[in-house]
Phi, psi and omega in degrees: 000321183295317180295330180289321180290321177295316181295321181286342184266354176282129182275124180288148176235084184289153180266118180291134175239147176265139177284163184296337184287348183278000182297323179290321178291324178292325175299313180299312179298321175296316176300309182304314178298316178297316181293321179302314180293320179298314182294326177295318178295320177295322176300318177296318178295318182293318176297320176305314180298315180297325179293321177298311181297317181289329177296323178292332175275346180094015183242029187296332185287343179290330179285344183296322179300320179295322177296322178301316178299315180298316182290325176297320176293326175296320181293315178300317181296316185284336182257010187304315184294325178288323178293318179295314182301325179293328187264345180258000000 
């Protein structure tokens, strides 16, 4: 009786496996992640150029907010799988 109670109280921890049909979806996700990161790097470069131009005009502090948004987007893109895994 005691072993029956113990066996029922153990929470199963299944190992997720991907079906073979998911290869196309994984390819699309990998491409989307790569494109997102390339656009993130391009965004940081564009904001940096804007900061240099605005600094010469005396408005350099306004571009720091834009840089924060671009970096936040990069963080979300790189951490997307971890974020989804935390909620699923």
